[in-house]
N, C-alpha and C positions, 0 to 999 in steps of 0.2 A: 584101452585101459593098463594102470599101473599093475604088475604084479611081481612077488619077489619069489620065487622058487624053493626059499629056505625061511621064510615067514611064516610058524605057524596059522595064523589066520590065513592069509594068500590061502595058504590047504584046507582051509574048512571052507571059505567061498568056492573055492575048484572041487571042492567035494571028493577030496583025497581023506581026508581026518572028519569023521563022523561028529554031529552036535544035534543036541534036542533045539530044533530050529523054532522061532517064534513069527518070525516074517524077513519076506525073502523081497526086495523089489529089484529093477536093475542096477540098483545104486547104492543097496543098503541091506546088510542082512545084522538080522537079529537072531540069539540064540541064549540057550540057560549057561548060566558060568557054572563049571566044572566042581568048584570051590565056593559055595555060594557064602555069601558073607551077612545071609535077610533070609525069611521063608522067598521072595519072591529078587530074586538077583538074575538080573538077562542084563547081554553086552552087547550093543550095538555098536554096528561099524562099518564104513567105509566098503564097497567092495575093491575099490583102488588103494593102493596100499599106499599110505600116505603116515610115516615112521612114528610120528607124532602132533601134538598141535603145534608145537614149536615150530614144524614146517612147513604148516599150514599157510596159505596165502590166499589174497581175493579169491582167488580160482575154485578155492574149496569152499566159498563162504554157501553157498546150494544144499548142498551134502551134508554141511555141518547143522545147518538150519533145519533141514530136514526130521536128520537126528534127532534135532530139540524138542521140533515139534512133533516128533512119532513117541518120544519117552511118554507123556501123559497116556497118551492113547492106549500101547500099549500096556499101561501098569492095569489102566480099567478094565479093559480086558481079561488080564490074567486077576483080577479081583483086588485090588489093591485104590481102594478106594478112601484114605485113612491121611496121606503123604506116602512121599518117596523120596530119596536121595538122585542126585546122578552125580558120578566123579570120575573125571580124567585125569589120571596119572600123567604126566610130562618128564620127561628124562627121566635118569638114574636118583638125581634127591627128591625127583616126586615121587618116587615109588613106582614109576614105569617098570613091569616085569618084560611086557610084550611087545616090539616096538614095529605095534601095528598099532596107528589111535582107536583107541577105543573105549567107549562110553559106558559105563557101569550105569544102571539102573535099578535100585534097590527100596522093596518097599516091605510091607505085612506086619504084623504086629512086634512090639518091643519088647525085653531089650534083645539088641542082637551079640550076637557072637562079638562080632568085633565091629568098625566102622562107626 
């Protein structure tokens, strides 16, 4: 499994930096965003280091599909029942700040402060 020792999210996966975990299996970690844009705002990340969606290949299809299917399940478990938003920022022009692929999943009563 690929790992970047300088990557913030790889350090979270390794347990070197704490997070408020929502879900974890051998391929995916989900945790609460430390700067939420919505009442419920979690991040889903692959445990392998993949810098951005632009770097994804066919080999990543399974983990990306799992993330997409997991998002609504976790939102239901967190009490979000009236819809949610998923966002994957890709590259500098796409607003990506941490270069480890991650899916923002945001929900809860509107209006949200951002987004």
